[in-house]
C-alpha positions in Angstrom: 84.9 154.9 58.4 82.7 154.4 55.4 83.6 151.1 54.8 82.7 150.4 58.3 79.3 151.9 57.8 78.8 150.0 54.5 80.0 146.8 56.3 77.5 147.3 59.1 74.6 148.3 56.7 75.1 145.1 54.7 75.5 142.7 57.7 72.9 139.8 57.8 69.6 140.9 59.6 69.2 137.8 61.3 72.7 137.9 63.6 74.2 140.2 66.4 77.4 141.7 65.5 80.1 142.4 67.8 83.8 144.1 67.6 86.6 143.8 69.4 89.5 146.6 69.7 92.7 144.9 70.3 95.8 146.9 72.4 97.2 148.1 68.8 93.8 149.5 67.6 93.0 146.9 65.3 89.0 146.4 64.9 87.9 142.7 64.6 84.2 142.1 63.8 82.1 139.0 63.9 78.8 137.2 64.8 80.4 134.7 66.8 82.5 136.0 69.6 85.3 133.6 70.9 86.4 135.5 74.1 84.6 138.2 76.7 86.5 141.2 75.2 84.1 141.5 72.2 81.2 144.1 72.6 77.7 143.8 70.8 77.2 146.7 68.4 74.1 145.4 66.3 71.3 143.2 68.1 69.4 140.9 66.1 65.8 141.7 66.7 64.4 138.7 64.8 63.7 136.6 68.0 62.7 139.3 70.6 62.5 137.1 73.5 66.1 135.9 73.5 69.7 137.6 73.1 72.6 135.5 72.8 70.9 132.6 74.5 69.5 135.0 77.2 66.2 135.6 78.3 65.7 139.4 77.4 62.2 139.8 78.1 62.5 138.3 81.4 65.4 140.6 82.1 63.7 143.9 80.9 60.4 142.9 83.1 62.1 142.4 86.0 64.5 145.2 85.5 61.6 147.6 85.3 59.6 145.8 88.4 62.6 146.3 90.5 64.3 149.2 89.2 67.5 147.2 88.8 69.7 148.0 85.9 69.1 145.3 83.0 72.8 145.5 82.2 73.7 144.4 85.7 71.1 141.4 85.7 72.5 140.2 82.3 76.1 140.5 84.0 75.1 138.5 86.9 73.3 135.9 84.7 76.5 135.7 82.5 78.9 135.3 85.4 76.6 133.0 87.3 75.2 130.6 84.8 76.4 131.8 81.0 72.8 132.0 80.4 72.2 128.3 80.9 69.0 128.0 82.7 69.6 124.4 83.8 72.9 125.1 85.4 73.8 123.9 88.8 76.8 124.6 91.1 78.8 122.1 93.3 77.4 123.9 96.0 73.8 123.6 95.2 73.1 127.0 93.4 70.4 126.7 90.7 69.1 128.2 87.4 70.1 131.6 85.6 70.9 133.4 88.5 72.4 130.7 90.6 69.9 130.8 93.6 70.5 128.8 96.5 67.7 127.0 98.0 67.5 129.4 101.1 67.4 132.4 98.7 65.1 130.8 96.5 62.9 130.2 99.8 63.2 133.6 100.7 62.1 135.2 97.7 59.1 132.3 97.2 60.8 130.7 94.1 59.2 127.1 94.0 61.2 126.1 90.5 64.5 127.5 90.5 65.2 126.2 87.0 62.3 128.1 85.8 63.9 131.2 83.9 60.7 133.4 85.0 60.8 132.5 88.6 64.7 132.5 88.7 65.3 136.0 87.2 62.4 137.4 89.1 64.1 135.9 92.7 67.4 136.4 91.8 66.6 140.3 90.6 64.6 140.6 94.0 67.5 139.4 95.8 70.1 141.6 93.9 67.7 144.5 94.6 67.7 144.2 98.5 71.2 143.7 98.5 71.7 147.2 96.8 69.5 148.6 99.2 71.2 147.1 102.3 74.6 148.3 101.0 73.3 151.6 99.9 74.1 151.1 96.2 77.4 150.0 96.7 77.9 147.6 93.7 80.9 146.0 94.8 79.5 145.0 98.4 76.3 144.2 97.1 77.8 141.8 94.1 80.1 140.4 97.0 77.0 139.4 99.2 75.3 138.0 96.1 78.2 135.5 96.0 79.6 134.9 99.5 76.3 136.1 101.6 75.8 139.3 103.5 77.2 137.6 106.6 80.6 137.2 105.0 80.5 140.8 103.8 79.4 141.8 107.6 82.1 139.5 109.0 84.8 140.9 107.1 83.6 144.8 106.9 83.7 144.8 103.1 84.6 142.3 100.3 85.8 139.0 101.8 89.3 137.9 101.5 88.0 134.8 99.5 89.9 134.8 95.9 86.2 133.2 94.5 84.5 136.1 95.7 87.2 138.9 94.6 86.9 137.4 91.5 83.4 137.1 91.0 83.0 140.7 91.7 85.9 141.8 89.1 84.1 139.4 86.2 80.7 140.7 87.0 81.8 144.3 86.7 83.8 143.5 83.4 80.5 142.2 82.1 78.5 144.9 83.1 81.1 147.5 81.2 80.8 145.2 78.2 77.1 145.3 78.1 76.8 148.9 79.0 79.3 149.4 76.0 77.0 147.6 73.6 74.4 149.0 71.0 74.7 152.6 69.6 77.6 153.5 72.3 79.6 151.2 70.5 79.0 152.9 67.0 79.5 156.2 68.7 83.0 155.2 70.0 83.8 154.5 66.0 83.5 158.0 65.7 85.9 159.3 68.2 
């Protein structure tokens, strides 16, 4: 335990630090995670506007304005675009939160590739869905992916493999983001 504390204290101040605990309980630390199982335990604070290619200030501001959990917003962005503001799907979804043109218009997003407008519109849309489905995260995420019409038609998560996997992916990312930071350090003490 002492060696972990010393290693953490001596970690460079200019890089995020991640850990991964495998099925045998072996811990691996890195500043360059190579799969989604890693969890952040130390965040680089040298560039406050970006974390892991994300748009932290935009996420936190939208989270506060719309009362949507910032970790959930990060998880949706990770699943939708992997934090690439210029992402475009084959179906025409655009930007960080992959807004379809109709969704962008609904939320007054003039430029879906502008990170600020995209995050604002995407979070506004996510909030609308969370309210519509009374906080049911799975239904809200399914509607974000497949549309509210598909959720209504099927009386729940639609039987589309893409949507079912999307809901699972976002929830995995959400759990991962919620487990980062000080919570990760506390897990080592247990």
